[in-house]
FIZAZA-215640 format. One record per residue: x, y, z of N, C-alpha, C, O in turn; residue in one letter. Coordinates in pm, whole numbers, padded with zeros to 5 digits, m for minus. Each point is the difference from the previous one (the first is absolute). Last residue first. Example, Ala and Ser with C-alpha at 12.3 -4.5 7.8 and 13.67 -1.06 7.14 Angstrom:
<drenpas>
01285; m00225; 00708; 00082; 00119; 00006; m00077; 00109; 00073; 00051; 00111; 00017; S
m00022; m00683; m00024; m00089; 00119; 00000; 00090; 00120; 00000; 00104; m00002; 00066; A
</drenpas>
This chain:
<drenpas>
m02612; 04431; m02768; m00091; 00074; m00070; 00028; 00137; 00006; m00072; 00080; m00059; S
00340; m00592; 00077; 00006; 00133; 00063; m00126; 00105; m00076; 00003; 00007; m00123; R
00142; m00594; 00183; m00030; 00125; m00101; m00057; 00123; 00081; m00094; m00007; 00079; K
00475; m00410; 00011; m00146; 00047; 00031; m00044; 00124; m00089; 00077; 00083; m00048; A
00353; m00300; 00109; m00078; m00034; m00097; m00127; m00006; m00011; m00069; m00063; m00080; G
00340; 00044; 00518; 00054; m00005; m00123; m00143; m00042; m00095; m00088; m00084; 00017; R
m00091; 00200; 00406; 00116; m00020; m00039; 00053; 00013; m00137; m00059; 00072; m00082; G
m00379; m00012; 00399; 00054; 00046; m00123; 00121; 00039; m00011; 00038; 00117; m00005; G
m00288; m00399; 00325; 00092; 00123; 00035; 00037; 00108; m00092; 00066; 00100; 00029; R
m00351; m00524; m00106; m00047; 00053; 00152; 00115; 00142; 00005; m00048; 00107; 00039; K
00124; m00349; m00402; m00137; 00059; m00020; m00028; 00041; 00112; m00057; 00109; 00000; S
00411; m00359; m00002; 00059; 00132; m00073; m00158; 00091; 00000; m00008; 00122; 00017; E
00005; m00557; 00187; 00063; 00098; 00082; 00021; 00150; m00078; m00002; 00112; 00052; T
m00150; m00510; m00252; m00113; 00054; 00090; 00086; 00085; 00079; m00071; 00088; 00050; N
00276; m00271; m00385; m00116; 00059; m00072; m00088; 00061; 00111; m00077; 00094; m00016; K
00477; m00355; 00117; m00003; 00108; m00044; m00076; 00087; m00038; 00024; 00120; 00012; K
m00136; m00530; 00101; 00055; 00090; 00151; 00036; 00108; m00071; m00060; 00102; 00035; I
m00042; m00408; m00387; m00089; 00022; 00080; 00002; 00086; 00137; m00100; 00059; 00041; S
00476; m00221; m00284; m00046; 00101; m00087; m00145; 00027; 00072; m00017; 00121; 00018; S
00266; m00462; 00209; 00069; 00123; 00001; m00074; 00089; m00093; m00015; 00109; 00056; I
m00122; m00494; m00062; m00050; 00034; 00105; 00063; 00144; 00000; m00068; 00102; 00006; R
00143; m00364; m00367; m00117; 00052; m00002; m00050; 00053; 00125; m00106; 00062; m00002; E
00524; m00238; m00040; m00004; 00134; m00101; m00162; 00063; 00004; m00035; 00117; m00007; E
00144; m00552; 00219; 00056; 00122; 00059; m00048; 00138; m00057; m00062; 00094; 00050; S
m00051; m00506; m00241; m00080; 00045; 00103; 00056; 00076; 00066; m00079; 00068; 00066; D
00337; m00238; m00405; m00113; 00076; m00046; m00101; 00059; 00093; m00058; 00106; m00023; K
00434; m00329; 00163; 00044; 00086; m00059; m00101; 00099; m00038; m00005; 00120; 00027; L
m00076; m00603; 00078; 00044; 00125; 00134; 00006; 00134; m00051; m00082; 00080; 00045; F
00025; m00423; m00343; m00111; 00034; 00047; 00050; 00087; 00103; m00041; 00116; 00008; R
00401; m00273; m00231; m00060; 00063; m00090; m00145; 00068; 00059; m00033; 00114; m00033; T
00288; m00407; 00276; 00066; 00108; 00041; m00082; 00124; m00131; m00019; 00120; 00022; L
m00111; m00595; m00006; m00037; 00070; 00133; 00058; 00136; 00032; m00047; 00073; 00087; K
00171; m00298; m00488; m00135; m00004; 00012; m00086; 00060; 00109; m00105; 00064; m00010; D
00553; m00211; m00019; 00028; 00111; m00083; m00163; 00050; m00008; m00018; 00121; m00005; D
00111; m00527; 00250; 00033; 00138; 00065; m00033; 00140; m00074; m00045; 00104; 00048; F
m00270; m00536; m00178; 00166; 00041; 00038; 00028; 00106; 00070; m00086; 00084; 00031; S
m00344; m00393; 00039; 00036; 00124; m00100; 00151; 00040; 00015; 00051; 00031; 00108; P
m00274; m00522; m00051; 00006; 00094; 00071; 00054; 00124; m00084; 00065; m00018; m00103; K
m00396; m00390; m00103; 00157; 00040; 00054; m00002; 00109; 00080; m00104; 00067; 00001; G
m00308; m00264; m00179; 00061; m00102; 00076; 00123; 00059; 00073; 00031; m00022; 00117; F
m00315; 00253; m00458; m00041; 00018; 00118; 00096; m00119; 00115; 00007; 00026; 00120; A
00230; 00274; m00509; m00088; m00114; m00009; m00066; m00012; 00179; 00056; 00041; 00102; P
00151; 00400; m00372; 00025; m00080; 00097; m00097; m00121; m00009; m00116; 00034; m00024; K
00100; 00418; m00182; 00034; m00109; m00051; 00060; m00122; 00056; 00057; m00079; m00076; S
m00330; 00437; 00330; 00015; 00006; m00132; 00018; m00102; m00056; m00092; m00082; m00003; G
00042; 00090; 00454; 00106; 00077; m00023; 00038; 00028; m00137; 00115; 00032; m00033; F
m00485; m00319; 00259; 00023; 00164; 00068; 00097; 00063; m00049; 00002; 00119; 00032; G
m00270; m00512; m00325; 00076; 00013; 00111; 00027; 00153; 00055; m00024; 00100; m00067; P
m00445; m00224; m00173; 00145; 00000; m00029; 00091; 00022; 00129; m00034; 00060; 00102; K
m00450; m00110; m00151; 00067; m00150; m00008; 00153; 00022; m00041; 00081; m00089; m00024; G
m00445; 00399; 00185; 00010; 00000; m00163; 00055; m00156; m00043; m00031; m00068; m00098; G
m00028; 00246; 00562; m00087; m00049; m00058; m00012; m00022; m00151; m00092; m00060; m00056; P
00563; 00092; 00314; m00118; 00108; 00006; m00131; m00084; m00079; 00033; m00080; m00088; P
00354; m00118; 00411; m00024; m00004; m00145; m00123; 00088; 00016; m00084; m00003; 00090; R
00478; 00010; 00278; m00122; m00076; m00034; m00017; 00071; m00141; 00060; 00099; m00043; S
00449; m00179; 00237; m00117; 00091; m00046; m00118; m00040; m00006; 00004; m00109; m00056; P
00355; m00148; 00399; m00015; 00039; m00164; m00126; 00090; m00027; m00102; m00005; 00069; R
00182; 00001; 00408; 00117; m00051; m00067; m00028; 00043; m00137; 00000; 00118; m00037; G
m00298; m00022; 00413; 00102; 00067; m00018; 00103; m00055; m00068; 00108; 00053; 00025; G
m00562; m00194; 00053; 00106; m00092; 00083; 00138; 00095; m00006; 00100; m00042; 00057; S
m00500; 00192; m00276; m00008; m00030; 00116; 00092; m00040; 00087; 00011; 00038; 00117; P
00095; 00115; m00590; m00108; m00043; 00082; 00018; 00004; 00124; 00103; 00043; 00052; G
00111; 00329; m00367; 00046; m00112; 00057; m00138; m00044; 00050; m00083; 00084; 00037; R
00179; 00314; m00291; m00052; m00107; m00053; 00033; m00127; 00060; 00014; m00099; m00072; D
00144; 00527; 00165; m00150; 00011; 00062; m00044; m00139; m00080; m00111; m00040; 00035; R
00614; 00246; 00153; m00074; m00065; m00117; m00158; m00076; 00036; m00027; m00085; 00084; N
00361; 00333; 00205; m00035; 00084; m00143; m00043; m00064; m00086; m00022; 00052; m00109; F
00150; m00180; 00566; m00122; 00045; m00018; m00011; 00073; m00142; m00100; 00066; m00028; G
00465; m00328; 00232; 00001; 00139; 00012; m00120; 00084; m00009; m00003; 00120; 00029; G
00114; m00586; m00009; 00050; 00041; m00116; m00020; 00149; m00004; 00009; 00060; m00107; G
m00144; m00573; 00385; m00025; 00173; m00020; 00087; 00002; m00130; 00026; m00093; m00075; G
m00122; m00321; 00318; m00018; 00023; m00132; 00003; 00134; m00024; m00057; 00035; m00103; G
00330; m00301; 00473; m00167; 00034; m00041; 00027; 00052; m00153; 00102; 00011; m00068; G
00298; 00057; 00474; m00074; m00091; m00107; m00137; 00028; m00029; m00060; 00098; 00043; S
00391; 00158; 00245; 00034; 00026; m00142; m00103; m00125; m00067; m00022; 00011; m00121; F
m00001; 00011; 00605; m00031; 00106; m00075; 00021; 00073; m00153; m00051; 00100; m00051; R
00113; m00533; 00380; m00111; 00009; m00090; m00012; 00143; m00065; m00073; 00017; m00097; E
00389; m00216; 00391; 00051; m00031; m00130; m00146; 00031; m00108; m00010; m00015; m00121; G
00095; 00134; 00628; m00065; m00159; m00055; 00017; m00041; m00134; m00041; m00110; m00036; S
00281; 00529; 00173; m00041; m00064; 00130; m00045; m00169; m00020; 00060; m00101; 00035; G
00340; 00347; m00361; m00144; 00064; 00054; m00058; m00102; 00108; 00065; m00101; 00029; G
00333; 00042; m00274; 00047; 00105; 00104; m00160; 00039; 00046; m00023; 00073; 00097; G
00183; m00460; m00391; m00083; 00115; m00089; 00016; 00103; 00094; m00007; 00105; m00063; S
00152; m00539; 00204; 00066; 00069; m00081; m00041; 00124; m00093; 00072; 00056; m00083; P
m00218; m00186; 00605; 00018; m00064; m00138; 00094; 00070; m00078; 00062; 00100; 00036; G
m00195; 00014; 00408; m00082; 00077; m00075; 00025; m00087; m00155; m00054; 00040; m00103; R
00102; m00177; 00671; 00024; m00007; m00128; m00056; 00058; m00115; m00112; m00047; m00021; D
00114; 00212; 00535; m00062; m00075; m00092; 00072; m00031; m00122; 00047; 00099; m00056; Q
00140; m00017; 00572; 00011; 00062; m00135; m00096; m00079; m00075; 00014; m00121; 00016; R
00010; 00095; 00513; 00050; m00058; m00112; m00033; 00082; m00120; m00108; 00056; 00014; P
00139; 00181; 00463; m00097; m00116; m00054; 00059; m00032; m00121; 00070; 00089; m00047; P
00223; 00016; 00510; m00074; 00076; m00136; m00081; m00110; m00092; 00023; m00120; m00012; R
00283; 00043; 00414; m00158; 00024; 00018; m00054; 00061; m00108; m00120; 00025; 00001; S
00533; m00375; m00067; m00029; 00138; 00002; m00164; m00003; 00069; m00086; m00087; m00018; S
00477; m00275; 00129; m00126; 00005; m00077; m00043; 00154; m00018; m00001; 00056; 00110; P
00507; m00179; 00030; m00113; m00026; 00038; m00096; 00080; m00086; 00019; 00108; m00056; A
00420; m00286; m00149; m00040; 00117; 00083; m00141; m00052; 00058; m00060; m00091; m00057; P
00390; m00298; m00125; m00102; 00138; m00072; m00025; 00078; 00107; 00002; m00061; 00107; A
00443; m00304; m00131; m00148; 00007; 00064; m00057; 00146; m00095; 00067; 00079; m00066; S
00390; m00212; 00020; m00112; m00063; m00120; m00151; m00002; 00075; m00104; m00039; m00054; G
00501; 00060; 00392; 00017; 00032; m00144; m00102; m00088; m00076; m00025; m00121; 00006; A
m00064; 00291; 00475; 00095; m00106; m00041; m00032; m00012; m00159; m00112; m00010; m00050; P
00094; 00469; 00357; m00085; m00109; m00047; 00084; m00114; m00073; 00100; 00027; m00065; R
m00054; 00430; 00418; 00081; m00117; m00065; m00134; m00053; m00050; m00104; 00014; 00064; D
00084; 00483; 00038; m00100; m00110; 00030; 00119; m00114; m00080; 00029; 00022; m00117; V
00010; 00469; 00020; 00096; m00099; 00116; m00017; m00121; 00047; 00091; m00064; 00052; T
m00332; 00322; m00393; 00144; m00071; m00060; 00083; m00049; 00111; 00093; m00080; m00003; Q
m00525; 00355; 00035; m00001; m00130; m00003; 00094; m00076; m00056; m00025; m00118; m00026; K
00085; 00579; 00117; m00016; m00072; 00130; m00028; m00141; m00024; 00050; m00086; 00073; I
00251; 00471; m00316; m00126; m00089; m00022; 00013; m00066; 00137; 00099; m00029; 00067; S
00104; 00498; m00316; 00010; m00108; 00079; m00123; m00090; m00016; m00101; 00028; m00064; L
00436; 00389; m00182; m00101; m00055; m00015; 00004; m00131; 00120; 00105; m00062; 00018; G
00098; 00597; m00025; 00034; m00136; 00005; m00134; m00067; 00019; m00088; 00034; 00079; I
00389; 00416; m00299; m00129; m00039; 00029; m00004; m00176; 00051; 00057; m00085; m00068; K
00278; 00389; m00130; 00011; m00004; 00186; m00136; m00063; 00032; m00031; m00027; 00116; G
00213; 00167; m00549; m00023; 00115; 00034; m00037; m00016; 00183; m00019; 00084; 00088; D
00137; m00456; m00408; 00104; 00110; m00014; m00028; 00107; 00105; 00092; 00036; 00073; K
m00357; m00453; 00059; 00013; 00072; m00150; 00130; 00067; 00042; 00050; m00001; 00113; D
m00198; m00481; 00087; 00046; 00107; 00070; 00040; 00069; m00147; 00072; m00054; m00084; V
m00408; m00419; 00220; 00077; 00103; m00108; 00078; 00127; 00070; m00060; 00032; 00103; N
m00159; m00423; 00143; m00007; m00053; m00121; 00063; 00097; m00114; 00035; m00045; m00109; I
m00029; m00086; 00691; 00026; 00129; m00127; 00017; m00068; m00128; 00097; m00073; m00023; V
m00382; m00102; 00450; 00107; m00030; m00059; 00021; 00101; m00095; m00096; 00044; m00064; K
m00119; m00066; 00576; m00008; 00005; m00142; 00117; m00025; m00071; 00111; 00002; 00054; V
m00424; m00025; 00440; 00120; m00045; m00073; m00028; 00035; m00158; m00105; m00020; m00060; T
m00152; 00323; 00496; 00017; m00111; m00103; 00131; m00071; m00055; 00100; 00072; 00006; V
m00415; 00230; 00408; 00143; m00053; m00041; m00043; m00111; m00121; m00077; m00096; 00007; V
m00273; 00517; 00105; 00028; m00145; m00015; 00149; 00018; m00036; 00051; 00082; m00077; D
m00268; 00323; 00112; 00066; m00010; 00108; 00048; m00172; m00011; 00099; m00036; 00065; G
m00517; 00205; m00347; 00135; 00062; 00015; 00040; m00031; 00159; m00082; m00004; 00092; I
m00159; m00365; m00385; m00048; 00162; 00088; 00132; 00056; 00029; 00104; m00063; 00018; K
m00298; m00340; m00375; 00105; 00030; 00063; m00063; 00112; 00057; m00100; 00054; m00049; L
m00173; m00340; m00211; 00092; m00091; 00042; 00106; 00092; 00086; 00068; m00073; 00072; H
m00474; 00248; m00199; m00037; m00096; 00020; 00131; m00102; 00020; m00022; m00104; 00062; D
00077; 00540; m00237; m00032; m00011; 00134; m00065; m00149; 00037; 00029; m00021; 00118; N
00077; 00105; m00580; 00123; m00004; 00103; m00028; m00006; 00130; 00063; m00079; 00070; V
m00387; m00077; m00456; 00022; 00112; 00086; 00119; 00002; 00080; m00007; m00073; 00099; D
m00138; m00246; m00422; m00076; 00119; m00048; 00029; 00130; 00073; m00017; 00114; m00043; K
00276; m00613; m00065; m00018; 00103; 00089; m00055; 00110; m00061; 00059; 00062; m00089; V
00019; m00607; m00027; m00034; 00134; m00042; m00008; 00085; 00101; m00066; m00052; 00089; Y
00375; m00351; 00040; m00129; m00001; m00096; m00022; 00125; m00007; 00074; 00075; 00064; N
00327; m00160; 00106; m00012; m00061; m00122; m00147; m00026; m00057; m00029; m00048; m00109; D
00275; 00469; 00382; m00072; m00087; 00039; m00010; m00113; m00151; m00001; 00051; m00113; A
00215; 00376; 00124; m00019; m00002; 00153; m00043; m00135; 00028; 00031; m00039; 00112; I
00091; 00263; m00552; 00097; m00071; 00080; m00045; m00033; 00143; 00084; m00044; 00078; E
m00342; 00293; m00395; 00018; m00145; m00037; 00127; m00062; 00059; 00033; m00114; m00031; S
m00107; 00565; 00134; m00107; m00073; 00043; m00010; m00158; m00051; m00047; m00090; 00069; I
00489; 00364; 00012; m00087; 00014; m00068; m00118; m00101; 00020; 00022; m00115; 00038; H
00364; 00321; 00248; m00072; m00135; 00010; m00116; 00016; m00133; m00114; 00015; 00044; V
00588; 00324; 00074; m00146; m00018; m00054; m00052; m00153; 00007; 00072; m00077; m00065; L
00346; 00397; 00381; m00046; m00089; m00122; m00146; m00014; m00036; m00087; 00034; 00080; G
00478; 00255; 00240; m00111; m00025; m00012; m00015; m00044; m00145; 00047; 00061; m00097; T
00323; 00035; 00516; m00028; m00010; m00142; m00126; m00065; m00029; m00024; m00104; 00062; V
00271; 00179; 00357; m00089; 00115; m00042; m00018; m00007; m00154; m00027; 00101; m00065; G
00266; m00427; 00388; 00080; 00159; m00077; m00092; 00095; m00042; 00036; 00115; m00028; G
m00223; m00620; 00002; 00103; 00061; 00103; 00078; 00156; m00070; 00022; 00045; m00112; S
m00506; m00116; m00071; 00126; m00149; 00013; 00094; 00069; 00107; m00020; 00114; 00042; L
m00523; 00009; m00173; 00124; 00072; 00023; 00072; m00124; 00067; m00038; m00077; 00088; D
m00414; 00102; m00469; 00083; m00102; 00148; 00126; 00107; 00024; 00046; 00058; m00098; V
m00532; m00013; m00176; 00133; 00062; m00003; 00068; m00078; 00136; m00048; m00006; 00113; F
m00378; m00146; m00450; 00045; 00043; 00100; 00137; 00021; 00010; 00079; m00066; m00068; A
m00478; 00039; m00347; 00094; m00061; 00066; 00026; 00063; 00157; m00079; 00086; 00038; G
m00243; 00086; m00394; 00048; m00099; m00056; 00127; m00063; 00082; 00083; m00045; m00079; F
m00404; 00365; 00300; m00087; m00092; m00130; 00085; m00113; m00075; m00045; m00112; m00022; H
00304; 00296; 00462; m00083; 00069; m00122; m00098; m00093; m00061; 00012; m00122; 00011; T
00315; 00209; 00463; m00087; m00122; m00076; m00059; 00088; m00089; m00053; 00102; 00043; I
00484; m00064; 00361; m00075; 00051; m00080; m00091; m00084; m00131; 00058; m00089; m00063; G
00292; m00019; 00407; m00027; 00109; 00013; m00120; 00085; m00041; m00046; 00098; 00059; T
00259; m00621; 00086; m00080; 00080; m00088; m00059; 00113; 00038; m00097; 00002; 00076; V
00564; m00285; 00042; m00134; 00079; 00057; m00085; 00041; m00091; 00049; 00093; m00064; K
00380; m00523; 00033; m00066; 00143; m00023; m00114; 00029; 00084; m00063; m00087; 00060; G
00492; m00302; m00199; m00114; 00019; 00081; m00042; 00173; m00011; 00089; 00084; m00016; E
00163; m00456; m00328; m00003; 00105; 00078; m00089; 00014; 00089; m00103; m00061; m00028; L
00376; m00225; m00397; m00113; 00021; 00083; 00037; 00031; 00116; 00097; m00047; 00057; K
00121; 00030; m00577; 00003; 00040; 00142; m00129; 00026; 00071; m00079; 00090; m00029; T
00158; m00091; m00452; m00024; m00140; 00057; 00056; m00012; 00148; 00028; m00112; 00043; G
00133; 00503; m00282; m00085; m00030; m00067; 00010; m00136; 00043; 00109; m00057; m00012; V
00106; 00427; 00314; 00044; m00067; m00124; m00143; m00078; m00041; m00081; m00001; 00092; E
00281; 00414; 00256; m00150; m00071; m00042; 00070; m00044; m00130; 00061; 00073; m00078; I
00258; 00018; 00508; m00030; 00035; m00118; m00130; m00061; m00078; m00011; m00122; 00014; A
00165; 00283; 00515; 00030; m00119; m00094; m00085; 00058; m00158; m00087; 00084; m00017; M
</drenpas>
């Protein structure tokens, strides 16, 4: 008997792996039932559904050029048109929202990378120093600093930190520019 896609056959389970089960069809031909084709619900372990020696009805879902035969057990069950598969025993997935994060709080808040030391206790606008002048030089107290002001401040702070780190490491290990006696 020729094995064609769409035909239903009976076979005997001859081997079980973590990814599916091998089924011996008529004439010594063996096909594979992938773990996703065993049942309508989530299959964590093939051994929970099949045992070696079980006789099962399978449907041929594909035949490769090299002779590999793909089988399905769940497609042998005739369901009325339009009916949904059986409910899954797998726990439902949580909706992650549009940002892809958990609750959406990971990127919210008044943070800013921690590079700006002039922020007040609220973490938002810069706090006013005791002299009454705004925190970013020429900006008025009521306005938010512009992006250019923030970038300038960040670059200045970064360069100060890098030069401080370089001074400390060069003096400790006698690196570049260290005086030799």
